[in-house]
C-alpha positions, 0 to 999 in steps of 0.5 A: 500500500502506498503511504501517499494514499494514507496521507491523502486520507488523513489530509482530507479528514483534516481539511475537508475538500480535495482542493484544500488537500491539493494545496496542502500536499502539492498534488493536483486535485485530480492526483488527490482524487486518483490516490483516494480511488486507489486506496478504496480499490485496494481495500474494497471499501468506500472511504469518503462520501459527499457532504455538501461541498465537502467530502466526509469520511464514511464509517469505514474511513473513520475506522481506518483514520487512526491506523493511517495516522499511526502508520504515517507517524511511524514512517516519519519517525523511521525517516528521522532515525536514518543516518542520525549522525549526518549534518542537518540541512535545509529549512526548519519552520518554527512558530511560537509566542513572542517571549519564547522567540526572544528569550529562547529561540533567538539565542539558540538560532544564533548558536545553530548558525555557527554549528550547523551553517546549512540549517536555516530556521525561519520564525513566525510569532503565533499564539498557542491556538495558531501554533496548533493549527499550523502544526495540524496543517503541516505548515510548520515543523516545530511549534512552541506553545505554553500553558499556566500551571494554574490553567493547565492544558492538554499539551503533548510532550514535556515542558522544556522550561518553566517560569514563575508568574509575577505581578506587574504593577506601577513602581509606586504601587504598594498593595499586595495581590489580594488587595488588587484583585479585590479592588473594583477600581483596579483594571487588569490587562490580559492577552487579546489573542488567547483566553488563558490570561483571563482565566488565570486572573479569574481563578486567582480572583475566586481564591480571594472571593473577588471579581477582577475587572479586565479593562485592556486586552493586549497582545504585545508585552512591550505595550502591556508594560507601558500601560502599567507604567502609565498607571492604566492597569496591572497584569500577571506576566511570566517573570521573563517578560520585558522591563520598562521604566516605572514598572515593577515585577513583584514576586508572588512566591508561587501564588500565581503558579508558573508558565510552562513552555513546550516544543512540539512537532507533528507525531513521529517527527520529533526524531527528524534530525533537523527538528531534534537539533533545533529542539536540543538547541532550545533546551540548551539555551534555556538551561544556560540562561537559567544557570546564568541567573 
């Protein structure tokens, strides 16, 4: 059985139309249709059926899908283990959230350019939900995601770094976390592109029987700290965030937990030579930064 047939089935399950599969795989629409037909002939089963303008998997197609994903993941893992000592080359497409790119990816990529000059890492700044979508579409090779220890998410793989969450306040602010959460005149700043910050603030508020008031939703951490410096709000931010004059990061002794960062690939591709080299460089850069204090 041709593994390309299985890959087309998986792509169709994820994308829904022959045109979208053709765009994602680089095949023509007619080639995609021919490969699906070949797979159905091989198995003697109807695997897809029209559903409006899309194609849906039949019960037989849905039964085959997890096996197809498993086979493709195993093949990808096997390809990654071939000639593991070879020099990594080519392009690794990476997407991740801004602070991870600044604090972890940039130092790692600078080192990789010296150690493996034939390896090119391209970057795009994305939030976790966008990273997950890009990985599912095979539009990136490595995705950096995060969650908060107090707002855990189901993220496959182990965290490669963990940073305490701090309270970011104007320099002259002297009140503690409980007082700020309980003051209805205090405005909180959260993330405009992901809901986790709102949930973290709400959970801490519930702990102190308070309902914090979110007044700004800001994606850029640099803008966030400027708003704090101007007295326009306070925020919970991982302590490796950007600094600004007039702003203080207050240690909460673990009261707000930590933010955990994850490096993810498509199933089976974590062992691909280039991917593994980049992830090791990220982990090494993070460990060195932690050791340096």
